[in-house]
N, C-alpha and C positions, 0 to 999 in steps of 0.2 A: 859167828853165824847169828842172824836175827833170832831172838828167842822164839821157841815153838809154843803153840797153844793147843790145849786138849780139845777145843771145839771150834768148829768153823763159824766165823762171824758172817752176818748177813751182808750182802753186797748192796751198796746204795744205788747201783746202776743195774739191778737185775732186770728192769723193764726195758733196757736198751737192747737193740739187736745184737746177737752174738755172732761175730764174724769168724771165718776160718783163721786159724793161727797163722800169723805172719812173723817170720824171724825178725828179731830186734836188729836195728842197725847197729853195727859194731861201734863201741865207744873207743875212739882212738886217743882222745885227749881228755884227761881228767884232772881236776884241781888237786893239788897236793893234800888237801884236807881229807881226801878219800882214804888215805892211809890210816885214818883213825878208826875205820870200820872194816877190819878184815873179815872176809866171809869164806867159809870152807866149801859151800855148795849152794846152788841156786834153790830158793824155796819153791815148793810145788803146791802150796795151799794158799787160799785167799784168807787174809786176816787183817785185823786192825792193829797198828803199832804206833808208837810215838818216836819220831826221829828228829834230829837236829838238822837245820839247813845244810850244814857242812857234810852231812851224810847223803845228800841228795844232789841230783843234777838234772836241770830241765832238758827237755828234748830240743836239740838244735834245730830240728826240722819241723817243729810245731808250726802250724800255719799262722798262728798269732804270735808275732815277734814283739816281745815286751822290752827287752834290754836294748838300749840305744846302739846303733851300728858300731861306733868306735869302741864300745866296751865288749862286744860279742867275742871278737877274736882273742883278746887277752884273757877273758873269763873262761871260754871253752877250751883254750889251750892250757889252762892251769897257771898262767902267769899271775893272775890275781884270784882271790877267793870271792865268795858271794858277798861278803861284808865290804870288801874294798870296792867291788862293783857298785854296791848300794851307795857307798859314800860318794863315789864319783858321779853317780846318777843324781844324787841330791844337789851336788855342786852345779851340774849342768842345768838343773831345773831353775836355778836362780837367774839364768840369763836366756833360757829358751822356753817360750810359752808352750810349745808343743810337748816338750818333756815335762814341764811343770804340771800341765793338765793331767798327764798320766800318773805322775808321782802323787799328786793330790788324791786321785781316785784310789791309788793303792794304799796311801797312808790312812785314808778314811776306812778302808777295809781292815787294815791292821789295827786301828783303834777299836773297831767293833769286836775284834778278838778279845780285847781286855774287858769290854762291857758285856758281851754275850757269849764268849767262847767261840771256838772254831766249829761252826755248824756242819760244814761239809768237809770230809777228809780229802786229802790229796791222794790220787790214785797213781799207781805205777807198778814197776816190777824190778827185782834185783837182776842186774845185768853184769856180766864179767868185765873186768878191766884187763889191760895188757899184762899187768903184773900178777895176775891170778887172784885178785881180790874181787869184791862185788860192790856195786854202788846202786842206790835206789834211783832209777831213771823215772822222772815224772812223766806220766801220761796225761792226766788232767789235773788242774789246780796250780799251774805255774803262777797265776796272779796271787794266790794265797802264800806261795813260797816267797815271792819278792815282797809282798806286803809285810811279812814277818821280818825279813832282812832289813827293809827300810826302817821299820819301827825300831828295831834293835839298834841300828846305827844312830838314828835321830835321837833316841833317849839314852845313848851311851850305855846300853845294858852290859852288865858284868858277866852274864852267862848267856849262852845261846838259848833261843826259844825252843820249845818242843812242839812239834806239829803232828796232828793225827794223820796217818797215812793208811791207805788200804792197799794191800798187796793183791794184785790181780794176775792171773796166769796168761791172759790173752789181751794185752793192750792193742787197741786199734785206732786208726785214723778217724773212723766214724765216731768213736766216743769223744775224741778230742774236738771234732767239729761240733758235735751236739753240746758239749760242755761250753765251748766258746760262745755259741749262739744263744745259750740260755743265760750266760753270765753277763754279757754286754753286747749291744749291737756292734758287729764287726765293721771295720772300715772297708772301703771298696777294695783296697789292696789285700786286706786280710781275707775277704770273700774270694778273691781270685786265687789266693794261695789255698784256701779250703777246697775249692773245686779241683784245683790241680792235685792236691794231696790225695783226694778221694780217687781220682782217676789213676794215679800212680799206684795206690794201694790195691786197687782192683786188678791192675796189671802186674802186681807183685814186683814192682820196680823199687829197689832200695836206694837211698841216697849214698853218694860217695863221701865218706867221712874226711877225705883228704882235700875236698873242695871247700874253701873258706867262704864262698858265696852261696848261701842257701837258696837264693833266688834262681840259680842255675838249675837246681833240682826241680823247682816248681815249673820253670820254663820248659823243661823237657817234656812236660805233658802235652804241649802244643804240637810236638813233632810226632806224636804217637797216632797210630791208626786205631780208632775206637771200635772194639768188637760189638756185635749186635747185642742189644739189651743193656749196655753199660750205662747209658744216660738214664734209663728207667730206674736203675739202682740208685742213682744219685739224687733223683728228684725228691724222694721222701725225706732224705737227710737235709738237703739244702733248702727244700721248699721253694724251689725256683724252677722255671721252665728251661728246656734245653737252650733256646735262643738267648735267654738271660745269662745262662752259665757260659755260653760261648763269648758273649760280650765281656763278661768278667775276665775270662782267660786272655782276651786281647790286651788287657791292661798290662800283662806281663811283658809286652813288647818294650816297655820303657826300660832304660838302663837301671841297674840296681840302685845307684845313688839317688835317682829320681823316685824310684819306688819307695825308698826309705823316707824321703821328704813327704811324698803323698800319703804314706801311712801315718807318719808322726803327726802331720797336720790334718789328717782325716779329710783329704780333698775328696769331694763326692764323685761318684762314678760318672755322672753326666759331664762334669767338668773335665775329667780325664779323657772321656771319649772325644770331646771337642779338641783337646790338646793333641790327641793321637791323629786327628784329622789334619793337623797342620804339618808342614814339612818338618823332617826330623831335626833340622838345625834350629828350629824354634822351640823344641820340647823343653830343653833345659831352662830357657828364659821364662816360658809360660808356666811351668810347674812351680818354679821359685816365686814368680809373681803371684800365682794363685794362692800359694801358701801364705805369703806375707799379707796380701790384700784381701784374702778370702773372696776371690772372684766367683761369680756364678757362671754357669755355662753360657748364658747370653753375653756376659761381659767378655768371656774368652773369645766368643765368636766375633764380637765387636772389635776386640783388639786384633784379631786375625784379619778382619776386613781393613783395618787401618794399616796393617803391615802390607797388605796387598797393594794399597795405593801409595805406599812409601817408596823407599829407594829402589831403583831398578837393578837389574843384574850387574854384578861387578861392584856395586856400591855396598859399603858396610851398613848394616842395619843399626839404627840408633834405638836402643831399648826405650820403651815408654817409661816415664818416671813412675815410681811407686806412689800410689795414692797417699795424700797427706792424712794425718790422724783424724782431722775433722770429717773428711769424706768416708774414711773407714768406719768411724763411730756412727755417723749418720746412717750409713748403709745397714750396719748391723742392728741399730735401734729401730729403723723402719721395718725391717723384717720381723723383729720381735713384736712390734705393735700390730703389724698386719696379721701375724699368727693369732695373737690374743683376740683381736677384733673379729676374727672369723669363728670364734667359739661362743657357746652360750655361757650364761653366768656361772652355772655349776662347773662346767669344764674349765672356764677361766680360773675359778677358785682353786680347782685341783692342780692346774698347771702352776699357778703361783705358789701354792703350798709346796709342791715338789721342788721348785726352784729355790724357795727359801730353805727347805731342808738340806739341799745340796750345798748352798753357799754358807749356811750357818756353821758347818763343821770344817770349813776351810779358812785359811788366813785372809781370804778376800772379803769375808763377811763384813767386818767393820768398815772397810774402805768403800764397799759397795753401798752401804747405808748412807754414808756421807755424800758420795757422788750422786746418788739418786735424789737425796734430799736437796742438794744444791741445784740439781737440774730442775726439780719440781718448783723450787722457789723462783728460779730464773724464768721459767715458762709462765708462772703465775704473774710475775711482774709485767712481762710483756703483754700478756692477755688483758691485764687490768688497764694498761695504758694505751690500748688500741684506739 
């Protein structure tokens, strides 16, 4: 049993709205490491504790999906533990720039633990497992959980890290969404899942733990009849209008594998809306093309117009070639310059400082300095010899 305390600790989220208690989704599959933490009964008081990652389990139906798709099933089924999952994730990051961007952000967070300590606790509650034990299911703070796991694997730590957790009696989807939106701007797919999860929570609809595709749970929100006043409850949490939330829910029409790609590569909502306007047989190609070439919504519309003037019915469509590296780099660099030129000098300085802070703590810093230096010299030579 987790150790008891004589006094109640303050709750870091006391200013959040308190929702009616919703029964926790049953935990059907648990990592074998759970057996290290037998519990006799579920705690009933809020308190701060320190736990190891092997004593915790993220919420499978958290709207923000961090763990890559191919690792989710083996991890949540208990085939691999959190450290094996982190190791596989680090390997994936070497060849997948979408995964690499996420891993770098998490490693940066993990390194801040060493320099400044863990400022915010992970929140959650003790939930029963099938074998009569208890595990700490994470409500908010999954990023901190994986940051610690990745750091431990990267540095080959001999002992598990200890993380500060706050036990809460009434975990809610609202708190998850608020935490996510304060931690980092969500992707379009994540926002769609946030809206869906809030709707399903209001309707007291729990996920099916036997379904390995979490997106099916979020999609089910689109088939529900919304009671009067439901959208008004969501607006203060999401800070979005009802039409915008409906637009986001439409993204969930995409198949799960395409939602994973759109999420991992953070394809903007406007781009996804353009893709959804295309015939279904073009969704797969255009989502993958958009992820690789970082297309804008205008470019997706242009590609669709080209396809309309392409092969006729009965003919096989020939996919447009992926843009070459020069075109991709030029497109991205022009956007970067256009953004900066639209700012005043003070704002430009602030943006450049934030970009420098971000790259200085990643392994891309030295390479970026060399690349930009070489680009500057090349431009200068060409301008001089005009």
